[in-house]
N, C-alpha and C positions, 0 to 999 in steps of 0.2 A: 355382424360378422362380415366378414370378406366368403365371399361363394366359393367351392370347394371347385366347382366346373368352372374354366373359365374359356370365354367365345372368343374366340381367334379374329385378329380382323383379316387375314389370308391363310387357305388352305391349299398347296397345290394338288391338282388331283392326278395321279399316280393311278398305273393300271399295278395290279397281282401280278407279281413273277413269275406263274403260271401261262397269262394272257400274252407274253412277247418273249416264251423262255425258245422258242423256236426259231426265231429270227437272231436271238443273241447268239444261242447254238452255230448257227450257220456264221454268221462274222466269227464269232472264232473258230470254227473249223476251217473258215477260207484266210484265217489272219488278213483279211481285207478293212480294215480301220479306217480307214479315211479315202481321200483322193476320188470324189467322184464312182463311190463306190454302190451297189447293187440300190439299198434302202435312200441316199440320198436320191437318186435318180425316182426313184417309185414315190418319194416324199414330193420332190418336184412337181412331177406332175399329177400328181393328188390335191395340192392346191395349186397350181394353175386349171386345171377344171370347175375347181371350187370356183376358185376368182373370176375365172374365164380372162385367162390375159397371160402372157408366158410373163415367169417366178423366177425365182433365183433363192436358194437355202443360202446362210452365212454363218456365222459364229458364233453371232450379237446382235444385236437391231441396233445397237449404237453403231460399230463395224459396219453396217448396213447404208446407215445414214452418212458416214464418209464417205464411201466407197461410190454413192449415188453423186454426192456433192462433188467426186473426183469424174466422174466419169461423164457429168455437167460442165466440164472445167470451167468452174464459176470464178469471180476477179472480186475482187472491190466487198462492196455489202451488199449483206444479206437479210430481209426483214423478216422479225421471228416476237411471237408472243412469246412476253415474260413468265406466263401463264403455263408452265409444263417444266416435266422433268428435265434436270441438268443435264441428259446426256444430247436433247436436242438444241440446246445451244454452244455443248462445248463439240461433238462433231465438226458447226462451221470453225468454230477455233484450230481447231487440229488441222485443217483447211487453209490456214493464212485468208482465214476470210474474218468479216466483222457482224457481229449480228448490231442488228437496230431492232432492239425492242421497242412492240408500241400495243395499245393495250385490247383488250376485249372486251366483248356483248358480254355484260353487267349478269346476264337470262341464262346463255346459253354457255358460255366463258368459255367461245373460241374468238380468232381474231376475227374480224370485220375488213370487208374491201375499204369504207370510209375513212378508219382506221389505219388502213395500206397508204391510202393516198396521203394524208396527214404526212405520214413518214418520208413519203416520196418527195413533197414537197420541201423539205427542209437539208433531202439527202441527196448527193450525188453520188454516183457508179453505185446504183443497186444492181445486182445481176438478176438477183433471186428472191422468191417468197417460200418459205417454209413455212407451212400449216399446221397445225393438229387438230388432229379428232380427240377434240379432249374427253378421256372418259368413254372412250367410243362414242359420241354424240357426232354427228358427220356437221359439218362447217356447210357453209351453202358456196358451194365451189362453183358453179356455176358463177357466180359475182367475181371468184376470187382470178377461174380461167379468165373470163372478160377480159379483167385487169388485168394479168399479163401478158395476153396479146397486146394490148392496146400500148402499154407500157415495153415493149419486148424484154419480158424476161422470165426466166423460167422460174418451173412453180412442184415445188416437192410436195408431197405432205408426207411427215410424221402417223404414221398409220398402226404405229405401234397397238393402240388398246380398240383397234377398230376391224380387226379382224370378226368378218360376220354381217356389215353392216352394209344399210343397201344407202343410195342416193341414185333420187328417181329412176327407181327399179334397176341400178344397175351397181353391179358389187362395189365397194371401195375395195380398192388397186386399181381399179381403171381410170384412173385420171389423174390430171395433169402432166408431166415430162415421167416420173417415177414416186412412186409410194414405198414404204417402207415400215413393216411390220414387225413385232417384234412377237417369237415365241420363248419367253421367259417362262419360267417354272408358274406363275401365277396367270398366266393369261389363255386367254379364247383355246387356244391352241398350241399346244406345250411340247421343247424340247428339250425343256430343259436352258440351258442358255442357247440361245438360236435366237433367226432373224432371217426374214424372207425380202424380197427387194418385187415388185411387177413393175411393169413396164409396157406400153402397147408399143414401144420403139426397137425395134428388134439389134436394130445396129447400137442401142446403149445397153440390149442385157447384152449381149455380145460383147460390151466392151466390160462391163464389171463384169464376165465369166473369165477376164483373162487379168481385173483387176483383180481378184480373190484366190488366184492362184498366182501371185505373184509375178504374174507380165507375160506367162509365157499361153503360146496360141494354141490350139484344141489339133491343129495340123502338128506342132511340134511335141507329135512321141515321148519323147525321146527330154524334153525341157531341157534343150541345152541354150537355147536362146530367150534371153526374155525384151518381148519388142515394146514394153511399157512399164512402167516402173509402179509394180503393184507391192500386194499384202500378202499373208498368207490368214485370210477369211474362210475358209471352210468348214463346213459344218461334217465331224465325224458321223460317225455309221450308228453310234447308241441314241445322239441323242434323234436323229432321223428315224429310228426306231420310234422311239415314242414319240417324234410325230406322226407320224403313221395310224396309229395306235390312238392321239388325243385329236385327230382328225374324224376319224370313224364318230367321237364322242359328239362334235361341232352341231347339230343339230339338237341333241339332247340336253347339251350345255345351253345352248339361247332357251332351250323354253324353259328347264329351271330356273336362271336365271331371271328374267320376262314374268314369272309366277314369284318370286320373290322380292322383287324390283314392285308389281302391285299389292304386293301385302304391307310393306311397308308401306308405299304410298297409301293404302285404306288405314292403316292405322295409328298415322302419323299426320296425314290431313287433316286440316281444321284446327292444331296446336297451334295457337297465336306468337307470331315471330320465327316459326321454321318456313324455308323455303326450301322448292326442289326446280332443279335443270332443267331450264326449256329444251326443248327439241324444236327445231324450224320444219316446217311442210313439208311435207313430201320426200322424206328420209323415214330411213327404220333404224334406230341405234341400238348398239350391242353396249348394256351393263357390264362394264370391266369395275368400275364402282358404283354400290350406292353413296350419295353425297346428299347432306343437308347442308340450310346455309344458315345462320341462327343471326334473329335481329333481337332488339332492343326487347320485341314484346314476350320474349321466354323467360326475362327475368333475370337468366347465367346469362353470360357472353359467352364463346366457343372453348379459351380454353380451359373454365370453370365445370362445362359440362364433362369437357373431354376427361376432365382428374373424378368426377363423382362417377361416369362411367366405367372408370379402370378402378374404381372401387368398387365397385358392383358387380366384378371379373371380366367386362367388356371390352377390351382393346379394339384403340380408335386409331384412324392416321390424320393429319392435317396438311390433305395434298389441294396444291401444293403452295408447304408453308417453306421456309420466304421464298416469295416469288427471284426468279431466275437479275433482275435490277436492281434488288436489292441485297445477293448471293455478294458474299468477302470477295471475290474475284470478278467480279462482273461491277458491283458498284463503284470500285476506284474509277472506269473509265468511261460513266456516263451519270447525269444528274438529271434522267430523266423523271417526269411524277405519269405515274398513269393509273391514274383515281380508281376506276377499275376492276383492275385487277388488285390493287391492294386492299380495295376492300374484300372482294372476294376471295381473297389467299387468310382475310384476317379472320374472315366470318365462319370459313369452309369444312366440316366435319363429315370425312368419309367412315359410313358404319362398316360393318362386318359382314367380308359377301365374295361369296366363292359359290361354285356351280353345284358341290354335292351339299351345302348349305339346307340346313331342314327348315322349315316352315314355324316351329315350334322354335327353335334359336330368333328367328326373328321377333317372333312374337318376344321371345326374351328379352331384348334389343329392347326394344317398343313398350312393351311396361317398366321398364328403368326409365327411360325415358318419359316416359307418361309422370311417372312417380316423382319423377325431380322436379318437374313443369308445376304440378301440383302441390309440392312444397313450397316454390317457387310461391306462388297465386294466395298462398292462406298465411303471409309472411308481410306481402304486402299490405 
């Protein structure tokens, strides 16, 4: 029989109403719901202080990427991993840029400078690299920065999963030309829907500030003249209030997720056919997801394991499957074979994981996996 209590894959961590009631009442009393309000400015200040560089909040992470690429005035082609969420590549298409998909490292799931150089040998008119810190696991940033300088390419990081992560003792958000975070409801810092753009380049930040507000300059108080063609990507006050509450939880969230990940690792290490995402030295990852890779020795393939876990009331996700170069929209324009990407995508399974998950729930998930594995062993 199926269990009555289902273990969800993700659960947003949200405040109790009384925790944000004062701020909500302020917004309603002032009737200032958007347009650079008090709470947006406070949220941006808190984020900038945490990351250590200038940051702007936007309506969502996808728009953040679109604005970042627009601000850099990119043209032609952009190198991007196929093992990522669709928004990464979609943002390029919305800017009339052509994604050039490259393979990943089989163990870290991240893009590598070696694969990028292979792509550069085959492609002309490449203007940028768009790298991804997959599941909050930092890329080898210095090698990518070195490569971008060598070929005079812009470097953008899709850091959607990586708020709170570190590389070489510096917070993610301080690298490349621009970094973009997601603050979607399921992220480490959440605003319901939203995103954050960070850059060490003040001119870029100033330009994006215009782009997110239709193209109006800060000096044009009455909004009479658009100097550039922008869009509406402003974050409204209710989202900023959630963000201010959420960023206060960041250290606790990181600690809880590390404890949960350690428990998963302890329970599942040593099981034949289960492999884990690896990190590179001198990085501190953030566990946006906890994933396992299912090998032949497990006794079941990934899809069958997911089905068995679902029967036990445990929700999982196959992130990222399909890889983007095999998505219907993109496969018509490319014939690339990305062996590592395809292997990881075909065999990865992300297990239930969120900031307020309990150790007991992790043990239930692991117990179910062990039970399934032991049944497979006895049938051999």
